[in-house]
C-alpha positions in Angstrom: 101.2 106.2 102.3 101.5 108.5 99.3 99.1 111.1 97.9 96.4 109.4 95.9 96.1 111.8 93.1 93.6 110.6 90.5 91.0 113.3 90.3 88.3 112.3 87.8 85.3 114.5 87.2 82.3 113.7 89.4 79.2 112.9 87.3 76.7 113.5 90.2 77.7 116.9 91.6 76.5 118.5 94.8 77.1 122.0 96.0 80.8 122.9 96.5 82.6 125.9 97.8 84.7 128.0 95.4 85.8 130.4 98.1 89.5 130.3 98.7 89.0 131.4 102.3 86.9 128.3 103.0 88.2 125.4 105.0 90.1 122.3 104.0 88.3 119.3 105.4 90.4 116.4 106.7 88.8 113.1 107.7 90.1 110.0 109.4 88.4 107.1 111.1 90.2 108.3 114.3 93.3 110.2 115.2 95.8 109.0 112.6 95.0 111.8 110.2 96.5 114.2 112.7 99.8 113.2 111.1 98.5 114.5 107.8 97.1 117.6 109.4 100.6 118.3 110.9 102.1 118.1 107.4 99.3 120.3 105.8 99.8 123.0 108.4 103.6 123.1 107.6 103.1 123.2 103.8 100.0 125.4 103.8 100.1 127.6 106.8 97.4 130.0 105.6 94.7 127.4 105.1 91.8 127.1 107.5 91.5 123.4 108.6 88.6 121.3 110.0 89.5 117.9 111.2 86.9 115.2 111.9 87.7 111.9 113.6 85.0 109.2 113.5 86.4 107.9 116.7 83.0 106.5 117.9 83.3 103.9 115.1 87.1 103.5 114.9 89.0 101.6 113.8 87.8 100.9 110.3 90.4 98.3 109.5 88.2 95.3 110.5 84.9 96.8 109.4 83.0 95.4 106.4 83.2 97.2 103.1 79.6 98.5 103.2 80.2 100.0 106.7 83.3 101.9 105.5 81.4 103.2 102.4 78.5 104.3 104.6 80.6 106.2 107.2 83.0 107.7 104.6 80.2 109.1 102.5 78.3 110.5 105.5 81.3 112.2 106.9 82.5 113.7 103.6 78.9 115.0 103.0 79.1 116.6 106.5 82.3 118.3 105.7 80.9 119.7 102.5 77.9 121.0 104.6 80.4 122.7 106.8 81.6 124.6 103.8 84.8 122.7 103.0 86.3 123.6 99.6 88.4 120.4 99.3 88.6 117.1 101.2 91.5 115.1 102.4 90.5 111.5 103.1 93.4 111.0 105.5 92.7 107.3 106.1 94.2 104.5 104.1 91.3 102.2 104.8 88.7 104.7 103.7 90.7 105.7 100.6 91.2 102.1 99.6 87.6 101.1 100.0 85.5 104.2 99.4 87.1 107.1 97.7 85.8 106.2 94.2 82.3 106.1 95.6 82.7 109.5 97.3 84.0 111.0 94.1 80.9 109.8 92.2 78.8 111.6 94.8 80.5 114.9 95.6 81.6 117.6 93.2 84.5 118.7 95.3 88.3 118.1 94.9 89.4 115.1 97.0 92.8 113.9 97.9 93.3 110.4 99.3 96.2 108.4 100.7 97.8 105.2 99.8 100.8 103.1 101.0 104.1 104.4 99.6 104.9 101.3 97.5 106.5 103.3 94.7 108.9 105.4 96.8 109.8 102.3 98.9 110.7 100.3 95.8 112.8 103.3 94.6 114.9 103.6 97.8 115.3 100.0 99.0 118.9 98.6 98.5 118.2 95.1 99.9 115.1 94.8 97.7 113.1 93.6 100.7 110.4 96.0 102.0 108.1 95.7 104.9 104.6 97.0 104.9 102.5 97.7 107.9 98.8 98.4 107.1 95.3 97.6 108.1 93.5 94.5 107.0 91.2 96.4 104.6 94.1 98.2 103.0 96.1 95.1 102.4 93.2 93.2 100.8 92.1 96.1 98.6 92.3 96.1 94.8 94.0 99.5 95.0 96.8 98.2 97.1 97.4 95.2 94.8 97.4 97.5 91.8 100.2 99.5 93.4 102.2 96.4 93.9 101.7 95.3 90.3 102.7 98.7 89.0 105.6 99.6 91.2 107.1 96.6 93.2 109.4 95.6 90.4 112.0 93.2 91.7 111.3 94.1 95.4 109.9 91.5 97.8 107.2 93.2 99.9 106.5 91.6 103.3 102.9 92.5 104.2 101.9 92.7 107.9 98.5 93.6 109.3 99.1 96.0 112.2 96.5 94.4 114.5 96.3 96.6 117.7 98.4 99.5 116.5 95.5 101.8 115.6 93.8 101.1 118.9 97.1 101.9 120.7 97.4 105.3 119.1 93.7 106.0 119.7 94.4 105.7 123.4 97.6 107.7 123.1 99.8 104.8 123.8 103.0 105.1 121.7 105.6 103.6 124.1 104.1 101.1 126.6 105.8 97.7 127.1 102.7 96.0 125.6 102.9 98.3 122.5 106.6 97.7 122.1 106.2 94.0 122.3 103.5 94.0 119.7 105.5 96.2 117.4 108.6 94.1 117.8 106.6 91.0 116.8 105.8 92.7 113.5 109.2 94.2 112.8 111.7 91.5 113.8 110.6 89.0 111.0 111.1 91.8 108.5 114.5 92.6 109.8 115.5 89.0 109.9 114.4 88.7 106.3 116.7 91.6 105.3 114.2 94.4 105.0 115.8 97.8 104.9 112.7 99.8 104.2 109.3 100.0 106.0 106.1 101.4 104.5 103.7 102.9 107.0 100.4 102.1 105.4 98.2 103.8 107.9 98.1 107.4 109.0 98.1 106.4 112.6 101.5 104.7 112.3 103.8 107.8 112.0 103.0 108.5 115.6 104.9 105.2 116.3 108.1 106.5 114.6 110.1 106.7 117.8 109.0 103.3 118.9 110.0 101.8 115.6 113.4 103.5 115.9 113.8 102.1 119.3 113.4 98.6 117.9 115.0 98.9 114.5 117.5 101.7 115.0 118.7 102.9 111.6 118.2 99.4 109.9 114.9 100.5 108.4 114.2 103.5 106.3 110.7 104.6 107.1 108.4 105.7 104.2 105.8 108.1 105.6 104.6 110.4 102.9 102.4 112.8 104.8 104.4 115.6 103.3 103.7 114.2 99.8 99.9 114.4 100.6 100.3 118.0 101.7 102.1 118.9 98.5 99.5 117.2 96.4 96.9 119.2 98.2 99.0 122.3 97.5 99.1 121.5 93.8 95.3 120.8 93.7 94.5 124.1 95.4 96.7 126.0 92.9 95.1 124.2 89.9 91.6 125.1 91.1 92.6 128.6 92.2 91.4 127.8 95.7 94.5 128.5 97.7 94.1 131.0 100.6 96.9 133.5 100.7 95.6 135.6 103.6 96.6 134.7 107.2 94.1 132.3 108.7 93.2 131.2 112.2 96.3 129.2 113.3 94.1 126.8 115.4 92.4 124.1 113.3 88.8 123.2 114.1 88.8 119.8 115.7 85.7 117.6 115.8 85.0 114.0 116.9 82.0 111.7 116.9 83.3 110.4 120.3 84.1 112.5 123.4 87.3 113.9 121.9 89.4 113.3 125.0 92.1 111.2 123.3 92.1 113.6 120.3 92.8 116.6 122.6 95.5 114.6 124.4 97.2 113.6 121.2 97.0 117.1 119.7 98.7 118.4 122.9 101.4 115.8 123.1 102.3 115.3 119.5 101.2 118.5 117.8 101.7 120.9 120.7 98.2 122.3 120.3 95.9 123.1 123.2 92.8 122.3 121.2 89.1 122.2 122.0 87.4 119.3 120.4 83.8 119.6 119.4 81.5 116.5 119.7 79.5 116.1 116.5 76.7 113.7 115.6 76.9 112.4 112.1 74.2 109.8 111.5 74.4 107.3 108.6 72.4 104.3 107.4 74.5 101.8 109.3 74.9 103.7 112.6 71.8 105.9 113.2 69.9 103.2 115.0 72.9 102.2 117.1 73.7 105.8 118.1 70.1 106.5 119.0 70.2 103.5 121.3 73.2 105.0 123.1 71.6 108.4 123.6 
């Protein structure tokens, strides 16, 4: 994924924070956006961060378009209500489907993510590139526009990563079952001569070691979480929203589920002993279902 950096004005603004000390809001359907949070903390160590995982409704990859629009809008509105000064939609599926809608609704700077087609085409020597992404991302107009603009003479092998998001959500990054599934996706790419792999979902960087165990150094992995953090850095500079004072080093972690997997992944992969708040974020498509569970 790469930073999705079109930032058009929003015609229907709502309240936004102009306070540099306010938080950066980071949203993902589940835990994958923690890979983006990791990069943001490294590039922007003084920023206060609030991370929300919609784990109760994850994964988004097989949801219908209206559901993704509904949840993305509701959660971004919630982050604005928490005082966020800028939003990072750290979910390829939500970016591909819903970021234009959110920008029409909220007068707040927004950074999205998208698969790293352009950098992959630039570095591939064999001119064969594998792409692992969700079903929604691979069918989206945004993704096909990227291919049309940047693929050039590269052959892009597209593979839906069925089961990979679910594996990361349950903190499985190395089980025999996960390795067999990942191998079924990667071996055809390797056999076809791919030398580059685009990770088109923010969950997938947590599978980096598993990918290396299968492919060794035969695949150059394109994971542009750092590019997203740098785009956020540029945006905060441009809007004079960068926080230069030391901030609380512990992000605020929130989840629409119980948060157990989020806390476990934050501990094992980010080395943070985090408390995860359970939050209720109703929306048109989920309020009835969630009330039935209460």
